[in-house]
C-alpha positions, 0 to 999 in steps of 0.5 A, a space after each residue: 811642416 808636413 801634416 798641416 791640414 789643407 784649408 779648403 775654405 776658399 774652395 768652398 766659398 768660390 765653389 771650386 770644383 776639384 780637377 784631376 788628370 782624369 777629369 780635367 778636360 771634362 771639368 773644363 767642358 762643364 764650364 761651357 761658355 764661361 771663363 774658367 780659372 783653374 787654381 793650381 796649388 800644392 800641399 804645404 805651399 805657403 804662398 798658396 795659403 797666402 793667396 787663398 787668404 787674400 781671396 777670402 779677404 775680398 770675396 765680393 771682388 773675386 766673385 765679381 770677376 765672373 769666373 767658373 772656378 776649379 782647383 787642382 793640387 799638382 803635388 798630388 796630380 803631378 801629371 797636370 804639373 807636367 802637362 802645363 809646365 808648372 815651375 811653381 804654385 800658386 798658378 791660375 790658368 784661364 780657359 774658354 771652351 777648353 782653350 788655354 788663354 793665359 795664366 797668372 803665376 803667384 798672387 801679386 794682389 787683386 789688381 794684377 789678378 783682375 788684369 790677367 782676367 781682363 787679358 783673358 776676356 780680351 782674347 775671347 773677344 778678339 777670337 769672337 771678332 775674328 771668327 765673325 769676320 771669317 763667317 762674314 767672308 764665307 757667307 759673302 763668298 757663298 752668296 757670290 757663288 750662288 749668284 754665279 759670281 766668282 772671287 
């Protein structure tokens, strides 16, 4: 089965930037505040090809997820497979500001992928709320300190 060329159509259609062990963290940083999805795949991986074809069959729905896309061939960049403890591909990891939020393993249809994206976005929202609550508490404590009050 080796020697089968890689169909990179999905990478081009969804503007997926290739990540290697060398540029992985910098690549994620380039996503800024966007939700990043890293598609880990492997050469001659039948299920990876099925996933790419399924994504290409519904490009508008995939784009509507509003993701910043990346991809990495973990058969070529094995250190990434070890870093993320991958036991199989295809696998998608979701990141926000470089922080890992979750993953989807295998392509089980658009609805389940959308659910994984929603769960990642919920983690971003919850972290933002927790951060805002912490900032509010710190500001209130600082205001009391300035006024001469203590907690």
